[in-house]
C-alpha positions in Angstrom: -13.8 1.8 2.3 -14.9 -1.8 1.7 -17.1 -0.7 -1.1 -15.3 0.8 -4.3 -16.4 4.2 -5.6 -17.8 4.6 -9.4 -14.6 6.2 -10.2 -12.2 3.5 -8.5 -14.5 0.7 -10.5 -14.1 2.8 -13.7 -10.4 3.0 -13.6 -10.4 -0.8 -12.3 -12.1 -1.3 -15.3 -9.8 0.4 -17.7 -7.1 -0.9 -16.2 -8.3 -4.6 -16.6 -9.1 -4.2 -20.1 -5.6 -3.1 -20.7 -4.1 -6.4 -19.5 -7.1 -9.0 -20.8 -5.5 -11.9 -22.2 -7.8 -11.5 -25.5 -9.7 -9.1 -26.6 -12.8 -11.2 -26.5 -11.8 -12.7 -23.0 -13.1 -11.6 -19.8 -10.0 -12.9 -17.8 -6.7 -11.6 -16.8 -3.9 -13.8 -15.8 -3.0 -13.8 -12.0 0.6 -13.0 -13.0 -0.7 -9.8 -14.3 -1.9 -8.6 -10.9 0.9 -7.0 -9.5 0.9 -4.6 -13.0 -3.0 -4.3 -13.2 -2.5 -2.8 -9.5 0.2 -0.6 -10.0 -1.4 0.7 -13.1 -4.5 1.8 -10.6 -1.9 3.4 -8.0 -1.9 0.7 -5.6 1.5 -0.5 -4.3 1.5 -4.0 -2.9 4.3 -5.9 -1.6 5.6 -8.9 -2.9 4.5 -11.1 0.1 0.9 -9.7 -0.7 1.2 -10.6 -4.6 2.1 -14.1 -3.6 -0.5 -14.5 -1.4 -3.1 -13.2 -3.7 -1.6 -15.8 -6.3 -1.6 -18.2 -4.3 -5.5 -18.1 -3.5 -6.4 -17.5 -7.0 -4.3 -19.9 -9.7 -4.5 -19.0 -13.4 -6.9 -16.6 -14.6 -9.4 -14.3 -12.6 -12.4 -12.4 -13.9 -13.2 -8.8 -13.4 -15.7 -9.5 -9.9 -12.7 -11.9 -8.5 -10.4 -8.8 -9.0 -12.7 -6.3 -7.6 -12.9 -8.6 -4.7 -9.0 -9.0 -4.3 -9.0 -5.2 -4.5 -11.9 -4.4 -1.8 -9.8 -6.9 0.7 -6.4 -5.3 -0.6 -7.7 -2.0 0.9 -9.3 -3.3 4.0 -6.1 -4.4 4.8 -4.3 -1.5 4.0 -6.6 0.4 6.3 -6.0 -1.9 9.2 -2.1 -1.2 8.2 -2.8 2.3 8.3 -4.4 2.1 11.6 -1.4 0.3 13.0 0.8 2.8 11.7 -1.0 5.8 13.2 -1.0 4.0 16.8 2.5 3.5 16.3 3.0 6.9 15.6 1.1 8.2 18.6 3.4 5.7 20.6 6.6 7.1 19.8 5.1 10.5 19.4 5.0 10.5 23.5 4.8 14.1 24.2 2.0 14.4 21.8 3.9 17.1 19.6 2.3 15.8 16.3 5.7 14.8 14.7 8.5 12.5 15.0 12.0 13.5 15.0 14.3 11.6 12.6 15.5 9.1 15.9 11.8 8.6 16.6 11.2 7.8 12.9 14.1 5.2 13.0 12.6 3.7 16.1 9.0 3.0 14.4 10.6 2.0 11.2 13.0 -0.2 12.9 10.3 -2.1 15.3 7.1 -2.1 13.0 6.5 -5.6 11.9 9.6 -6.9 10.8 11.5 -3.8 10.6 13.6 -2.5 7.8 17.1 -3.3 6.6 19.7 -0.7 6.3 19.4 0.0 2.7 15.4 0.1 3.3 15.8 2.4 6.1 18.1 5.0 4.1 15.6 4.5 1.2 12.8 6.0 3.9 15.0 8.6 5.0 15.6 9.9 1.2 12.0 10.4 0.8 10.7 11.5 4.1 9.3 14.8 4.2 10.8 16.5 6.9 10.0 20.2 7.8 13.0 22.9 8.1 13.4 21.8 11.8 13.5 17.9 11.2 9.9 17.0 12.2 8.1 14.4 10.3 3.8 15.1 10.8 1.4 12.3 10.7 0.0 13.0 7.3 3.7 13.0 6.0 4.5 9.9 7.7 1.6 8.2 6.1 2.2 9.7 2.8 5.6 8.2 3.0 4.5 4.4 4.1 1.7 4.4 1.8 3.3 6.1 -1.1 0.4 8.6 -1.5 
């Protein structure tokens, strides 16, 4: 997934065009990066945006924007792989799902963990089945806002 599809590039061009500083400009202000990313369905964390802004000061052109998005997607894939592995570790019996208690353990131990407020929000959004189980697919949808 390191390469962007034609549809993704078209969506990115449309979003990039909406945020260009002037109609004849070929750049966007780096401060608009979050808004552009949100408009194409990406939901970067504050620290990810801060890092991108640090790396690219001022304005960026479309090829630079595409490079940032490719790098963001690579990192997201790595995070997704890490989360799949975490899911498997906490699903010790290989049931294919996590209970609410197991989900709490995963969420509190992944990276820097979650605050109580963040965890409560996650639990509200989680799509548990009628038996209180969360599948791997629903777990990933929950984490990546898919």
